[in-house]
C-alpha positions in Angstrom: 84.9 -16.1 -31.1 82.0 -18.1 -32.6 78.5 -17.9 -31.2 76.0 -20.6 -32.1 72.9 -22.4 -30.7 71.0 -19.1 -30.0 68.1 -19.6 -27.6 65.5 -17.4 -26.0 65.6 -18.6 -22.5 63.2 -16.1 -20.9 60.9 -13.4 -22.0 58.9 -11.0 -19.8 56.2 -8.5 -20.9 54.6 -6.6 -18.0 51.3 -6.1 -19.9 51.2 -9.3 -21.9 51.9 -12.0 -19.3 49.4 -14.4 -20.9 51.2 -14.3 -24.3 54.8 -14.6 -23.1 55.1 -18.3 -24.4 53.8 -17.2 -27.8 56.3 -14.4 -28.0 59.1 -16.6 -26.8 58.4 -19.1 -29.6 58.2 -16.3 -32.2 61.5 -14.8 -31.0 63.2 -18.3 -31.0 62.0 -18.8 -34.6 63.6 -15.5 -35.6 67.0 -16.1 -34.0 69.7 -16.9 -36.5 70.1 -20.6 -37.3 73.8 -20.3 -38.3 76.8 -19.4 -36.2 78.0 -15.8 -35.9 81.6 -14.7 -35.5 82.4 -11.7 -33.2 85.6 -10.3 -31.8 86.2 -11.4 -28.2 87.0 -7.8 -27.0 83.8 -6.6 -28.6 81.8 -9.3 -26.7 83.5 -8.5 -23.4 82.9 -4.8 -23.8 79.2 -5.4 -24.6 78.9 -7.7 -21.6 80.6 -5.2 -19.2 78.3 -2.4 -20.5 75.3 -4.6 -20.0 76.2 -5.6 -16.5 77.0 -2.0 -15.4 73.7 -0.7 -17.0 71.6 -3.3 -15.1 73.3 -2.7 -11.8 70.9 -1.2 -9.3 67.9 -1.0 -11.6 64.6 -1.0 -9.8 61.1 -1.2 -11.1 59.0 1.9 -10.5 55.3 2.2 -10.1 53.9 4.4 -12.8 50.9 6.6 -12.2 49.1 7.1 -15.4 46.0 8.9 -14.1 44.7 11.5 -16.7 45.3 15.1 -15.7 42.6 17.3 -14.4 41.1 19.4 -17.2 40.5 23.1 -16.6 38.3 25.3 -18.7 38.4 29.0 -18.7 36.2 31.6 -20.5 38.9 34.3 -19.8 42.4 34.6 -21.1 44.6 32.2 -19.2 48.2 30.9 -19.2 49.2 27.4 -18.2 52.2 27.4 -15.9 54.3 24.4 -15.3 55.6 24.2 -11.7 58.2 21.6 -10.8 56.8 20.2 -7.6 55.1 22.2 -4.8 55.6 26.0 -5.3 58.7 27.4 -3.7 58.8 31.1 -3.1 61.7 33.4 -2.1 61.2 36.7 -0.4 62.1 39.7 -2.5 64.0 41.8 0.1 62.4 44.9 1.6 59.0 44.2 -0.1 55.8 42.2 0.5 56.5 40.3 -2.6 57.8 36.7 -3.2 59.3 35.2 -6.4 58.3 31.7 -7.5 61.6 29.7 -7.9 60.6 26.4 -9.5 58.8 27.7 -12.6 60.3 28.9 -16.0 57.9 31.8 -16.0 58.3 34.8 -13.7 55.6 34.6 -11.1 55.4 37.2 -8.3 53.2 36.6 -5.2 51.9 39.7 -3.4 51.8 38.3 0.2 49.7 41.2 1.4 46.9 40.6 -1.1 47.5 36.9 -1.8 47.5 37.7 -5.5 49.9 36.4 -8.2 51.2 38.5 -11.1 
């Protein structure tokens, strides 16, 4: 199969909307001016992969707010908890284990203290 007459028909940059025409012209100038030969089965496989990869894609709103910065004059450890804390009762005690954290965190329900 021979491909020729390459054209950039549409470009879209979420943060550079005012420069899209400039970038489109730049990309068009960089596209090959001569024909390219490619195996038909390779082109069909690439198109099938492209169509399946784009199926059901949705745009997501990103929240890029900076994190809250904590300062401590005492020894401290930063724990990463995946979502809201989820605790499981440790049978026969007044203790609970934090499930969604890589570190072992035990909550003393009676005193409301973590260890």
